[in-house]
Residue frames as qw, qx, qy, qz and C-alpha x, y, z in Angstrom:
[[0.224, 0.619, 0.715, -0.234, 32.45, 0.24, -9.39],
 [0.144, 0.357, 0.431, 0.816, 30.88, 2.24, -12.15],
 [0.097, 0.341, 0.434, -0.828, 29.18, 5.27, -10.84],
 [0.232, 0.614, 0.733, 0.179, 25.61, 5.60, -12.03],
 [0.103, 0.304, 0.200, 0.926, 24.51, 8.72, -13.67],
 [0.151, -0.686, -0.614, 0.361, 22.37, 10.89, -11.32],
 [0.165, 0.312, 0.212, 0.911, 21.03, 14.24, -12.51],
 [0.205, 0.236, 0.417, -0.853, 18.92, 17.04, -11.04],
 [0.365, 0.469, 0.804, 0.023, 15.33, 16.27, -12.14],
 [0.288, 0.861, 0.198, -0.369, 14.93, 19.80, -13.58],
 [0.197, -0.598, 0.524, 0.573, 18.14, 19.64, -15.64],
 [0.414, 0.228, 0.821, 0.319, 16.57, 17.48, -18.34],
 [0.223, 0.787, 0.548, 0.176, 14.16, 20.35, -19.35],
 [0.090, -0.993, -0.025, 0.077, 16.01, 23.44, -18.14],
 [0.673, 0.428, -0.199, 0.569, 19.37, 24.83, -19.40],
 [0.539, -0.730, -0.132, 0.399, 21.48, 25.94, -16.42],
 [0.321, 0.926, -0.145, 0.133, 23.26, 29.17, -17.21],
 [0.743, 0.344, -0.403, 0.410, 27.06, 28.90, -17.31],
 [0.035, 0.531, -0.493, 0.689, 27.63, 31.18, -14.30],
 [0.745, -0.351, 0.256, -0.506, 25.06, 29.17, -12.23],
 [0.954, 0.130, -0.267, 0.025, 26.58, 25.94, -13.46],
 [0.472, 0.473, -0.520, 0.532, 29.92, 27.03, -12.18],
 [0.400, -0.461, 0.429, -0.666, 28.43, 27.79, -8.76],
 [0.924, -0.143, 0.023, -0.354, 26.66, 24.36, -8.82],
 [0.800, 0.338, -0.432, 0.245, 30.03, 22.66, -9.62],
 [0.071, 0.483, -0.571, 0.659, 31.48, 24.31, -6.46],
 [0.677, -0.341, 0.311, -0.574, 28.66, 22.97, -4.40],
 [0.976, 0.104, -0.157, -0.107, 29.16, 19.37, -5.86],
 [0.497, 0.467, -0.602, 0.415, 32.74, 19.62, -4.63],
 [0.115, -0.305, 0.606, -0.726, 31.43, 19.87, -1.08],
 [0.590, 0.034, 0.508, -0.626, 27.86, 18.60, -0.64],
 [0.190, 0.177, 0.939, 0.225, 25.92, 15.50, -1.79],
 [0.344, 0.328, 0.027, -0.879, 23.35, 16.93, -4.07],
 [0.585, 0.193, -0.458, -0.641, 20.34, 15.87, -6.22],
 [0.850, -0.201, 0.327, -0.361, 19.56, 12.89, -3.91],
 [0.476, 0.561, -0.667, -0.117, 22.55, 10.98, -5.31],
 [0.162, -0.319, 0.889, -0.286, 22.67, 8.54, -2.43],
 [0.834, 0.162, 0.135, -0.509, 20.46, 5.89, -4.05],
 [0.003, -0.340, 0.916, 0.213, 21.11, 2.33, -5.14],
 [0.749, -0.014, -0.402, -0.526, 18.79, -0.27, -6.86],
 [0.467, 0.087, -0.843, 0.254, 20.32, -2.77, -4.36],
 [0.244, -0.075, 0.540, -0.802, 18.24, -1.26, -1.48],
 [0.758, 0.056, -0.039, -0.648, 15.07, -2.59, -3.19],
 [0.734, 0.185, -0.650, -0.076, 16.68, -5.98, -3.64],
 [0.139, 0.197, -0.763, 0.599, 17.59, -6.00, 0.00],
 [0.475, -0.044, 0.314, -0.821, 14.09, -5.25, 0.93],
 [0.815, 0.139, -0.347, -0.443, 12.79, -8.09, -1.21],
 [0.579, 0.238, -0.750, 0.212, 15.36, -10.55, 0.23],
 [0.126, -0.246, 0.644, -0.714, 14.50, -9.73, 3.73],
 [0.726, -0.038, 0.105, -0.678, 10.96, -10.99, 3.29],
 [0.858, 0.163, -0.467, -0.140, 12.36, -14.41, 2.27],
 [0.245, 0.374, -0.747, 0.492, 14.42, -14.69, 5.50],
 [0.471, -0.478, -0.726, 0.151, 13.07, -16.47, 8.61],
 [0.224, -0.899, -0.216, -0.309, 11.49, -13.87, 10.87],
 [0.667, -0.701, 0.016, 0.252, 14.24, -14.10, 13.54],
 [0.620, -0.125, 0.280, 0.722, 16.91, -13.19, 10.95],
 [0.275, 0.759, 0.400, 0.435, 15.16, -10.15, 9.54],
 [0.326, -0.900, -0.168, 0.233, 16.08, -7.58, 12.24],
 [0.513, -0.473, 0.281, 0.659, 19.69, -7.03, 11.25],
 [0.343, 0.241, 0.551, 0.722, 19.21, -6.55, 7.53],
 [0.048, -0.826, -0.507, -0.243, 16.06, -4.41, 8.22],
 [0.382, -0.839, -0.042, 0.386, 18.10, -2.11, 10.56],
 [0.497, -0.143, 0.457, 0.724, 20.79, -2.00, 7.79],
 [0.213, 0.533, 0.605, 0.552, 18.22, -0.81, 5.32],
 [0.244, -0.909, -0.332, 0.069, 16.78, 1.70, 7.76],
 [0.529, -0.584, 0.143, 0.599, 20.42, 2.92, 8.33],
 [0.407, 0.130, 0.514, 0.743, 21.10, 3.44, 4.63],
 [0.042, 0.752, 0.519, 0.403, 17.89, 5.50, 4.17],
 [0.396, -0.872, -0.140, 0.252, 18.72, 7.68, 7.24],
 [0.521, -0.348, 0.297, 0.720, 22.29, 8.22, 6.00],
 [0.298, 0.431, 0.534, 0.664, 20.95, 9.27, 2.55],
 [0.161, -0.894, -0.385, -0.164, 18.36, 11.76, 4.14],
 [0.481, -0.782, -0.028, 0.396, 21.02, 13.16, 6.45],
 [0.531, -0.202, 0.364, 0.738, 23.79, 13.57, 3.92],
 [0.199, 0.450, 0.519, 0.699, 21.52, 15.30, 1.32],
 [0.156, -0.778, -0.561, 0.236, 19.66, 17.44, 3.90],
 [0.208, -0.561, 0.044, 0.800, 21.66, 20.67, 3.30],
 [0.052, -0.011, 0.625, 0.779, 20.86, 20.53, -0.31],
 [0.141, -0.538, -0.797, -0.236, 17.32, 19.63, 0.18],
 [0.200, -0.704, -0.416, 0.540, 16.87, 22.51, 2.80],
 [0.213, -0.408, 0.207, 0.863, 18.56, 25.10, 0.65],
 [0.059, -0.148, -0.706, -0.690, 16.58, 24.29, -2.44],
 [0.179, -0.608, -0.773, 0.003, 13.39, 23.98, -0.46],
 [0.179, -0.690, -0.284, 0.641, 13.78, 27.41, 1.20],
 [0.064, -0.265, 0.369, 0.888, 14.58, 29.11, -2.12],
 [0.122, -0.336, -0.805, -0.474, 11.57, 27.43, -3.72],
 [0.224, -0.680, -0.679, 0.164, 9.23, 28.40, -0.86],
 [0.165, -0.544, -0.075, 0.819, 10.61, 31.99, -0.67],
 [0.052, 0.043, -0.547, -0.834, 9.78, 32.34, -4.38],
 [0.209, -0.473, -0.819, -0.249, 6.27, 30.84, -3.79],
 [0.242, -0.602, -0.506, 0.568, 5.72, 33.32, -0.94],
 [0.027, -0.364, 0.183, 0.913, 6.39, 36.20, -3.17],
 [0.181, -0.154, -0.701, -0.673, 4.05, 34.86, -5.78],
 [0.268, -0.561, -0.773, 0.128, 1.37, 34.29, -3.10],
 [0.161, -0.576, -0.305, 0.741, 1.63, 37.81, -1.83],
 [0.064, 0.190, -0.427, -0.882, 1.48, 39.29, -5.31],
 [0.219, -0.335, -0.828, -0.392, -1.60, 37.18, -6.09],
 [0.241, -0.579, -0.670, 0.396, -3.27, 38.16, -2.85],
 [0.071, -0.476, -0.018, 0.876, -2.69, 41.91, -3.61],
 [0.082, 0.036, -0.624, -0.776, -3.87, 41.56, -7.18],
 [0.269, -0.418, -0.839, -0.220, -7.05, 39.62, -6.43],
 [0.212, -0.568, -0.584, 0.539, -7.93, 41.66, -3.33],
 [0.037, -0.308, 0.050, 0.949, -7.90, 44.89, -5.28],
 [0.178, -0.216, -0.718, -0.637, -10.77, 43.71, -7.40],
 [0.404, -0.178, 0.312, -0.841, -13.04, 43.96, -4.42],
 [0.487, 0.098, 0.781, -0.377, -16.15, 42.01, -3.44],
 [0.072, -0.198, -0.813, -0.542, -18.33, 40.03, -5.80],
 [0.452, -0.363, -0.144, -0.802, -22.08, 40.77, -5.71],
 [0.811, -0.428, -0.088, -0.388, -23.92, 39.72, -2.52],
 [0.783, 0.097, -0.509, 0.345, -20.57, 38.40, -1.10],
 [0.576, -0.815, -0.059, -0.003, -19.84, 38.74, 2.61],
 [0.008, 0.846, -0.527, 0.084, -16.45, 39.75, 4.02],
 [0.650, -0.338, 0.680, -0.035, -15.82, 36.21, 5.23],
 [0.817, 0.408, 0.407, 0.022, -16.75, 34.74, 1.86],
 [0.435, 0.879, -0.178, 0.078, -14.59, 37.23, 0.00],
 [0.257, -0.727, 0.634, -0.051, -11.57, 36.53, 2.32],
 [0.749, -0.103, 0.655, 0.000, -11.88, 32.78, 1.71],
 [0.730, 0.644, 0.228, 0.038, -12.34, 33.24, -2.03],
 [0.188, 0.926, -0.327, 0.035, -9.22, 35.52, -2.23],
 [0.458, -0.569, 0.682, -0.034, -7.05, 33.13, -0.28],
 [0.809, 0.160, 0.565, 0.033, -8.11, 30.03, -2.34],
 [0.629, 0.766, 0.107, 0.079, -7.59, 31.90, -5.62],
 [0.010, -0.881, 0.473, -0.017, -4.23, 33.37, -4.50],
 [0.640, -0.344, 0.686, 0.037, -2.94, 29.89, -3.56],
 [0.790, 0.426, 0.436, 0.068, -4.06, 28.46, -6.95],
 [0.389, 0.913, -0.099, 0.072, -2.42, 31.42, -8.76],
 [0.269, -0.766, 0.583, 0.025, 0.88, 30.91, -6.77],
 [0.773, -0.051, 0.631, 0.044, 0.86, 27.19, -7.60],
 [0.706, 0.662, 0.237, 0.084, 0.52, 28.06, -11.31],
 [0.154, 0.945, -0.286, 0.038, 3.26, 30.58, -11.09],
 [0.522, -0.541, 0.657, 0.053, 5.62, 27.99, -9.64],
 [0.811, 0.238, 0.520, 0.125, 4.85, 25.62, -12.43],
 [0.539, 0.837, 0.009, 0.093, 5.84, 28.28, -14.96],
 [0.256, -0.835, 0.482, 0.069, 9.15, 28.66, -13.25],
 [0.698, -0.222, 0.659, 0.172, 10.13, 25.17, -14.12],
 [0.660, 0.536, 0.458, 0.258, 9.60, 26.03, -17.73],
 [0.176, 0.975, -0.063, 0.121, 11.42, 29.41, -17.67],
 [0.798, 0.152, -0.264, 0.520, 15.19, 29.19, -17.86],
 [0.092, 0.579, -0.220, 0.780, 15.70, 32.70, -16.50],
 [0.599, -0.554, 0.108, -0.568, 13.38, 32.23, -13.57],
 [0.966, -0.193, -0.167, 0.041, 14.52, 28.74, -12.67],
 [0.659, 0.357, -0.291, 0.595, 18.09, 29.86, -12.86],
 [0.138, -0.619, 0.222, -0.741, 17.29, 32.55, -10.40],
 [0.831, -0.454, 0.065, -0.316, 15.78, 30.14, -7.85],
 [0.958, 0.015, -0.166, 0.234, 18.46, 27.60, -8.35],
 [0.408, 0.531, -0.325, 0.668, 21.26, 30.20, -7.92],
 [0.420, -0.642, 0.224, -0.601, 19.69, 31.33, -4.61],
 [0.932, -0.344, 0.039, -0.108, 19.71, 27.80, -3.24],
 [0.833, 0.252, -0.229, 0.436, 23.34, 27.33, -4.29],
 [0.136, 0.645, -0.283, 0.697, 24.42, 30.56, -2.69],
 [0.677, -0.583, 0.150, -0.423, 22.79, 29.44, 0.60],
 [0.981, -0.120, -0.039, 0.147, 24.89, 26.32, 0.58],
 [0.658, 0.429, -0.179, 0.593, 28.13, 28.09, -0.21],
 [0.142, 0.356, -0.358, 0.852, 27.85, 30.71, 2.53],
 [0.304, -0.512, -0.747, 0.294, 26.33, 30.81, 5.99],
 [0.079, -0.922, -0.356, -0.130, 24.51, 33.94, 7.43],
 [0.385, -0.819, 0.156, 0.395, 27.82, 35.37, 8.68],
 [0.523, 0.811, -0.240, -0.104, 29.24, 35.17, 5.12],
 [0.336, -0.569, 0.748, 0.069, 31.78, 32.52, 6.14],
 [0.459, 0.326, -0.745, -0.358, 32.66, 29.60, 3.98],
 [0.860, -0.164, 0.198, -0.441, 30.84, 26.35, 4.53],
 [0.617, 0.462, -0.637, 0.004, 33.84, 24.09, 3.32],
 [0.004, 0.315, -0.852, 0.417, 34.83, 22.88, 6.88],
 [0.598, 0.033, 0.513, -0.615, 31.27, 21.98, 7.76],
 [0.821, 0.374, -0.217, -0.372, 30.67, 20.19, 4.46],
 [0.401, 0.468, -0.778, 0.120, 33.96, 18.25, 5.03],
 [0.255, -0.207, 0.777, -0.538, 32.85, 17.19, 8.39],
 [0.761, 0.182, 0.263, -0.565, 29.52, 15.94, 7.05],
 [0.723, 0.454, -0.490, -0.176, 31.29, 13.92, 4.44],
 [0.149, 0.410, -0.828, 0.353, 33.54, 12.46, 7.06],
 [0.444, -0.077, 0.674, -0.586, 30.68, 11.45, 9.35],
 [0.807, 0.314, -0.046, -0.498, 28.74, 10.07, 6.40],
 [0.551, 0.454, -0.700, 0.007, 31.62, 7.78, 5.57],
 [0.083, -0.241, 0.823, -0.508, 31.80, 6.59, 9.14],
 [0.671, 0.136, 0.392, -0.615, 28.00, 5.94, 9.14],
 [0.781, 0.376, -0.334, -0.370, 28.12, 4.01, 5.96],
 [0.383, 0.318, -0.845, 0.194, 30.92, 1.71, 7.29],
 [0.296, -0.137, 0.694, -0.642, 29.01, 1.29, 10.52],
 [0.806, 0.167, 0.095, -0.560, 25.92, 0.06, 8.69],
 [0.687, 0.370, -0.616, -0.113, 28.10, -2.69, 7.14],
 [0.230, 0.298, -0.827, 0.418, 29.81, -3.88, 10.21],
 [0.470, -0.021, 0.577, -0.667, 26.64, -3.91, 12.37],
 [0.831, 0.229, -0.168, -0.479, 24.72, -5.82, 9.61],
 [0.699, 0.326, -0.636, 0.030, 27.37, -8.51, 9.32],
 [0.081, 0.260, -0.789, 0.550, 28.24, -8.81, 13.04],
 [0.529, -0.021, 0.460, -0.713, 24.68, -8.87, 14.30],
 [0.844, 0.222, -0.213, -0.440, 23.55, -11.35, 11.64],
 [0.548, 0.302, -0.763, 0.164, 26.51, -13.72, 12.29],
 [0.192, -0.192, 0.703, -0.657, 25.58, -13.58, 16.02],
 [0.726, 0.106, 0.218, -0.644, 21.93, -14.62, 15.22],
 [0.795, 0.322, -0.448, -0.253, 22.86, -17.22, 12.63],
 [0.403, 0.287, -0.823, 0.279, 25.46, -18.95, 15.02],
 [0.406, -0.104, 0.587, -0.692, 22.92, -18.73, 17.93],
 [0.812, 0.185, 0.072, -0.549, 20.52, -20.57, 15.66],
 [0.933, 0.277, -0.227, 0.036, 23.01, -22.91, 13.98],
 [0.474, -0.783, 0.400, 0.046, 25.69, -23.48, 16.69],
 [0.906, 0.055, 0.319, 0.275, 27.32, -26.07, 14.44],
 [0.490, 0.813, -0.014, 0.314, 28.77, -23.19, 12.50],
 [0.457, -0.829, 0.320, 0.036, 31.14, -22.60, 15.46],
 [0.842, -0.168, 0.419, 0.295, 33.23, -25.40, 14.20],
 [0.632, 0.631, 0.183, 0.411, 33.95, -23.59, 10.95],
 [0.090, -0.955, 0.131, -0.251, 35.20, -20.58, 12.89],
 [0.557, -0.713, 0.424, -0.038, 37.43, -22.35, 15.22],
 [0.835, 0.006, 0.470, 0.287, 38.87, -24.83, 12.67],
 [0.531, 0.822, 0.067, 0.192, 39.47, -22.26, 9.81],
 [0.705, 0.050, -0.132, 0.695, 43.27, -21.39, 9.61],
 [0.149, 0.431, 0.039, 0.889, 42.50, -17.68, 9.45],
 [0.459, -0.604, -0.204, -0.619, 39.45, -17.35, 11.64],
 [0.804, -0.370, -0.427, 0.184, 40.54, -19.49, 14.52],
 [0.502, 0.044, -0.260, 0.824, 43.08, -16.85, 15.44],
 [0.103, -0.263, 0.007, -0.959, 40.39, -14.25, 15.81],
 [0.689, -0.311, -0.184, -0.629, 37.47, -16.26, 17.13],
 [0.301, 0.138, -0.871, 0.363, 38.80, -18.27, 20.09],
 [0.558, -0.585, -0.571, -0.140, 36.20, -19.70, 22.57],
 [0.162, -0.717, 0.328, -0.594, 36.26, -17.47, 25.63],
 [0.415, -0.026, -0.809, 0.415, 37.38, -18.84, 28.95],
 [0.445, -0.607, -0.246, -0.610, 34.36, -18.54, 31.30],
 [0.029, -0.296, 0.734, -0.610, 34.44, -18.37, 35.03],
 [0.089, -0.284, -0.938, 0.180, 32.28, -20.45, 37.24],
 [0.196, 0.497, 0.401, -0.744, 30.00, -17.34, 37.91],
 [0.348, 0.371, -0.393, -0.766, 29.48, -16.87, 34.14],
 [0.256, -0.014, -0.933, -0.253, 28.59, -20.45, 33.73],
 [0.014, -0.396, -0.805, 0.442, 26.12, -20.25, 36.68],
 [0.222, 0.427, 0.084, -0.872, 24.66, -17.10, 35.28],
 [0.469, 0.243, -0.575, -0.625, 23.79, -18.97, 32.11],
 [0.829, -0.132, 0.370, -0.397, 22.48, -21.98, 34.21],
 [0.442, -0.303, 0.801, 0.266, 25.21, -24.05, 32.50],
 [0.620, 0.519, 0.588, 0.017, 23.07, -23.81, 29.30],
 [0.161, -0.453, 0.367, 0.797, 24.62, -22.43, 26.11],
 [0.353, 0.498, 0.750, 0.256, 21.71, -23.11, 23.86],
 [0.211, 0.871, 0.369, 0.247, 20.97, -20.19, 21.53],
 [0.246, -0.948, 0.131, 0.152, 24.00, -18.11, 22.77],
 [0.805, -0.121, 0.278, 0.511, 27.05, -19.53, 20.99],
 [0.402, 0.688, 0.206, 0.568, 27.06, -16.51, 18.52],
 [0.307, -0.930, 0.033, -0.201, 27.06, -14.08, 21.56],
 [0.776, -0.543, 0.221, 0.232, 29.90, -15.94, 23.10],
 [0.746, -0.013, 0.351, 0.566, 32.11, -16.14, 20.08],
 [0.364, 0.529, 0.346, 0.684, 31.27, -12.95, 18.06],
 [0.226, -0.903, -0.364, -0.030, 29.84, -10.42, 20.46],
 [0.446, -0.802, 0.100, 0.384, 33.12, -9.07, 21.85],
 [0.662, 0.097, 0.401, 0.626, 34.96, -9.02, 18.55],
 [0.057, 0.613, -0.083, -0.784, 35.87, -5.65, 16.85],
 [0.608, 0.525, 0.585, 0.109, 33.79, -5.67, 13.72],
 [0.157, 0.944, -0.064, -0.283, 35.37, -2.44, 12.62],
 [0.324, -0.482, 0.735, 0.350, 38.37, -4.57, 11.63],
 [0.715, 0.428, -0.290, -0.470, 37.86, -5.62, 8.01],
 [0.323, 0.385, -0.865, -0.003, 40.24, -8.46, 8.44],
 [0.247, 0.017, 0.852, -0.462, 38.08, -9.94, 11.28],
 [0.682, 0.385, 0.242, -0.573, 34.88, -9.64, 9.20],
 [0.604, 0.482, -0.560, -0.299, 36.65, -11.28, 6.14],
 [0.048, 0.262, -0.946, 0.183, 37.95, -14.07, 8.38],
 [0.464, 0.139, 0.690, -0.538, 34.46, -14.83, 9.66],
 [0.657, 0.513, -0.027, -0.552, 32.94, -14.59, 6.31],
 [0.455, 0.480, -0.726, -0.190, 35.52, -16.75, 4.62],
 [0.049, -0.137, 0.965, -0.218, 35.17, -19.48, 7.30],
 [0.501, 0.302, 0.625, -0.518, 31.26, -19.56, 7.17],
 [0.656, 0.642, 0.180, -0.355, 30.59, -18.88, 3.48],
 [0.778, 0.117, 0.378, 0.488, 33.92, -19.57, 1.87],
 [0.199, -0.416, 0.222, 0.859, 35.60, -17.19, -0.59],
 [0.299, 0.567, 0.724, 0.254, 32.37, -16.42, -2.58],
 [0.116, 0.726, 0.310, 0.603, 30.58, -13.30, -3.54],
 [0.452, -0.883, -0.119, -0.048, 30.28, -11.89, 0.10],
 [0.730, -0.435, 0.149, 0.506, 34.04, -12.40, 0.71],
 [0.552, 0.340, 0.370, 0.665, 34.89, -10.95, -2.63],
 [0.045, 0.840, 0.273, 0.467, 33.08, -7.73, -2.18],
 [0.538, -0.830, 0.004, 0.147, 34.60, -7.14, 1.17],
 [0.675, -0.233, 0.314, 0.626, 37.98, -7.35, -0.69],
 [0.424, 0.729, 0.342, 0.414, 36.86, -4.66, -3.31],
 [0.407, 0.228, -0.151, 0.872, 38.66, -1.38, -3.46],
 [0.279, -0.602, -0.209, -0.718, 35.56, 0.61, -2.36],
 [0.778, -0.575, -0.223, -0.120, 35.06, -1.37, 0.85],
 [0.768, -0.125, -0.214, 0.591, 38.81, -1.48, 1.69],
 [0.253, 0.383, -0.023, 0.888, 39.13, 2.37, 1.16],
 [0.492, -0.646, -0.220, -0.540, 35.97, 3.02, 3.15],
 [0.838, -0.442, -0.265, 0.178, 37.34, 0.95, 6.06],
 [0.638, 0.063, -0.140, 0.754, 40.80, 2.60, 5.90],
 [0.022, 0.498, 0.116, 0.859, 39.24, 6.08, 5.68],
 [0.620, -0.649, -0.281, -0.340, 36.86, 5.41, 8.47],
 [0.801, -0.315, -0.263, 0.436, 39.76, 4.31, 10.70],
 [0.399, 0.204, -0.060, 0.892, 41.62, 7.62, 9.94],
 [0.279, -0.603, -0.147, -0.732, 38.55, 9.81, 10.74],
 [0.743, -0.587, -0.280, -0.157, 37.75, 7.93, 14.04],
 [0.839, -0.368, -0.129, 0.379, 41.22, 7.62, 15.33],
 [0.522, -0.134, 0.118, 0.834, 43.23, 10.44, 13.71],
 [0.199, 0.749, 0.233, -0.588, 40.58, 13.05, 12.82],
 [0.695, 0.696, 0.175, -0.040, 41.25, 12.19, 9.21],
 [0.029, -0.861, 0.471, 0.187, 44.96, 13.00, 9.23],
 [0.889, 0.377, -0.259, -0.021, 46.89, 10.80, 6.77],
 [0.522, -0.660, 0.539, 0.042, 49.66, 8.63, 8.12],
 [0.112, 0.481, -0.811, -0.315, 52.17, 6.28, 6.65],
 [0.331, 0.073, 0.935, -0.099, 50.15, 3.17, 7.37],
 [0.524, 0.608, 0.424, -0.420, 47.20, 4.54, 5.49],
 [0.332, 0.731, -0.416, -0.427, 49.36, 5.49, 2.54],
 [0.089, -0.384, 0.910, 0.129, 50.91, 2.05, 2.40],
 [0.336, 0.236, 0.893, -0.187, 47.51, 0.12, 2.59],
 [0.436, 0.676, 0.397, -0.441, 45.31, 2.41, 0.38],
 [0.546, 0.247, 0.481, 0.640, 47.49, 3.32, -2.53],
 [0.094, 0.945, 0.314, -0.020, 46.04, 6.86, -2.15],
 [0.550, 0.415, -0.037, 0.724, 48.19, 9.70, -3.49],
 [0.351, -0.904, -0.200, -0.142, 47.33, 11.79, -0.44],
 [0.331, 0.633, -0.437, 0.547, 50.03, 13.72, 1.55],
 [0.615, -0.285, -0.622, 0.392, 51.21, 12.55, 4.93],
 [0.253, -0.244, -0.382, 0.855, 49.98, 14.91, 7.66],
 [0.242, -0.025, -0.245, -0.938, 47.15, 16.24, 5.53],
 [0.598, 0.137, 0.533, -0.583, 43.49, 15.66, 6.09],
 [0.333, 0.090, 0.874, 0.344, 42.27, 12.82, 3.89],
 [0.333, 0.209, -0.207, -0.896, 40.14, 13.98, 1.00],
 [0.234, 0.313, 0.920, -0.004, 36.68, 12.34, 0.68],
 [0.199, 0.064, -0.273, -0.939, 34.82, 14.12, -2.10],
 [0.672, 0.153, 0.318, -0.651, 31.07, 13.71, -2.56],
 [0.727, 0.356, -0.479, -0.339, 31.74, 11.33, -5.45],
 [0.210, 0.251, -0.895, 0.304, 33.63, 8.96, -3.03],
 [0.379, 0.019, 0.612, -0.694, 30.58, 9.07, -0.72],
 [0.767, 0.284, -0.109, -0.565, 28.22, 8.10, -3.57],
 [0.610, 0.334, -0.713, -0.089, 30.49, 5.18, -4.47],
 [0.030, 0.204, -0.847, 0.490, 30.83, 4.09, -0.85],
 [0.589, 0.108, 0.370, -0.711, 26.99, 4.18, -0.36],
 [0.791, 0.319, -0.266, -0.450, 26.39, 2.14, -3.42],
 [0.465, 0.299, -0.823, 0.132, 29.07, -0.46, -2.41],
 [0.261, -0.110, 0.718, -0.636, 27.43, -0.67, 1.04],
 [0.730, 0.183, 0.133, -0.645, 24.04, -1.38, -0.56],
 [0.720, 0.353, -0.563, -0.198, 25.60, -4.07, -2.69],
 [0.110, 0.249, -0.877, 0.396, 27.24, -5.63, 0.42],
 [0.517, 0.028, 0.477, -0.710, 23.67, -5.70, 1.94],
 [0.789, 0.308, -0.157, -0.508, 22.25, -7.45, -1.04],
 [0.557, 0.399, -0.727, 0.042, 24.99, -10.01, -1.30],
 [0.053, -0.223, 0.804, -0.548, 24.91, -10.70, 2.41],
 [0.693, 0.065, 0.325, -0.641, 21.15, -11.24, 2.42],
 [0.827, 0.316, -0.380, -0.267, 21.67, -13.86, -0.38],
 [0.357, 0.339, -0.817, 0.299, 24.43, -15.50, 1.74],
 [0.367, -0.156, 0.611, -0.684, 22.10, -15.62, 4.74],
 [0.797, 0.201, -0.022, -0.570, 19.47, -17.24, 2.58],
 [0.599, 0.376, -0.706, -0.043, 22.02, -19.90, 1.56],
 [0.022, 0.208, -0.833, 0.512, 22.38, -21.00, 5.22],
 [0.567, 0.113, 0.378, -0.723, 18.62, -21.03, 5.61],
 [0.870, 0.361, 0.151, -0.300, 18.09, -23.04, 2.44],
 [0.341, -0.486, 0.738, 0.320, 21.23, -25.19, 1.82],
 [0.585, 0.393, -0.525, -0.477, 21.47, -26.72, -1.72],
 [0.895, -0.176, 0.348, -0.216, 20.34, -30.36, -1.34],
 [0.309, -0.417, 0.803, 0.293, 22.80, -33.08, -2.14],
 [0.507, 0.252, -0.601, -0.565, 22.31, -34.95, -5.46],
 [0.854, -0.132, 0.313, -0.394, 19.90, -37.97, -4.72],
 [0.236, -0.326, 0.891, 0.213, 21.41, -41.42, -5.21],
 [0.677, 0.221, -0.432, -0.554, 20.07, -43.39, -8.16],
 [0.740, -0.260, 0.526, -0.330, 18.76, -46.56, -6.49],
 [0.921, 0.369, 0.104, -0.063, 19.27, -48.44, -9.72],
 [0.595, 0.642, -0.397, 0.277, 22.97, -47.67, -10.04],
 [0.840, -0.495, -0.164, 0.150, 24.89, -49.68, -7.31],
 [0.631, 0.302, -0.077, 0.710, 28.11, -47.91, -8.31],
 [0.067, -0.596, 0.022, -0.800, 26.78, -44.52, -7.21],
 [0.726, -0.614, -0.153, -0.268, 25.28, -45.96, -4.09],
 [0.863, -0.260, -0.181, 0.394, 28.50, -47.49, -3.02],
 [0.444, 0.373, -0.089, 0.810, 30.41, -44.37, -3.80],
 [0.316, -0.697, -0.039, -0.643, 28.04, -42.26, -1.75],
 [0.846, -0.504, -0.168, -0.035, 28.23, -44.69, 1.06],
 [0.793, 0.009, -0.162, 0.587, 32.07, -44.54, 1.12],
 [0.163, 0.521, -0.051, 0.836, 32.08, -40.66, 1.16],
 [0.541, -0.682, -0.086, -0.484, 29.65, -40.63, 4.05],
 [0.892, -0.342, -0.199, 0.219, 31.68, -43.06, 5.95]]
């Protein structure tokens, strides 16, 4: 997947000083910065959701909400540090303006209350104008930018933030994978509940049938459902399956939709690597083992923590958004199947051929 170019909105007009750029590069080795977790596919997902039947909108809508929350959370340290540096600079500008304007004293026939309100209003306007000039001054912007970077690199106790940043990236990767598995699993349940005839595809497919056997139900379980399995075949067949297993997801997708776009993207390197690294994080605290090395092709060292830099998180996020877009298109295919070619009533050969196929 080609990584999209994402830049700081100020960098197009402000030259970052070399020493500040060096600090910024250190931050980018640890934190997701500049709101990089974006993808045009999220807008496409939102549009596709509106075309789905209402009862099939919940899972992709939750997926979309999850992606937005993941982006907000992963970028939060960068947003907070820059926001605080910016607000601290504005507070200084505001105090200076208050002091300067207040020294000029009262206007003619002005009460103390009127003077106070005027001074405050003018000081805020002066502070806002001062902040606008900072975005046009290389020296001043670099000062504010540097302060925000230093806040990310060190905590109040002057200790490195590397471990915390690494954990944030680990948990972001886990959350991105969870958004994919929940989307596909929940939507398959809803679709099979709605179209129970799809069960046949799962239990007759050579790969899927080994993972989606019909459960053996006790009499109590049958009685609990009043011996009625309408609108619950998806729950019976899919609910208990481990959707964190990529092979299980691929088996279900392959059986229901065939080896099309949705199956292919689940075979992409980004999705496979995300799934493998998620497994390491959840089950081994990220420590690399032989199985991971053999399946991933990663050049990591056995026994060392797996490296997931911010650039990988960006690629995982964009791959997940693309999965969501392609999945919604696949859901729509089941809702709006391509009609078969109508028979030409004037062509007896075609009519006979169609009849034979149907028979």
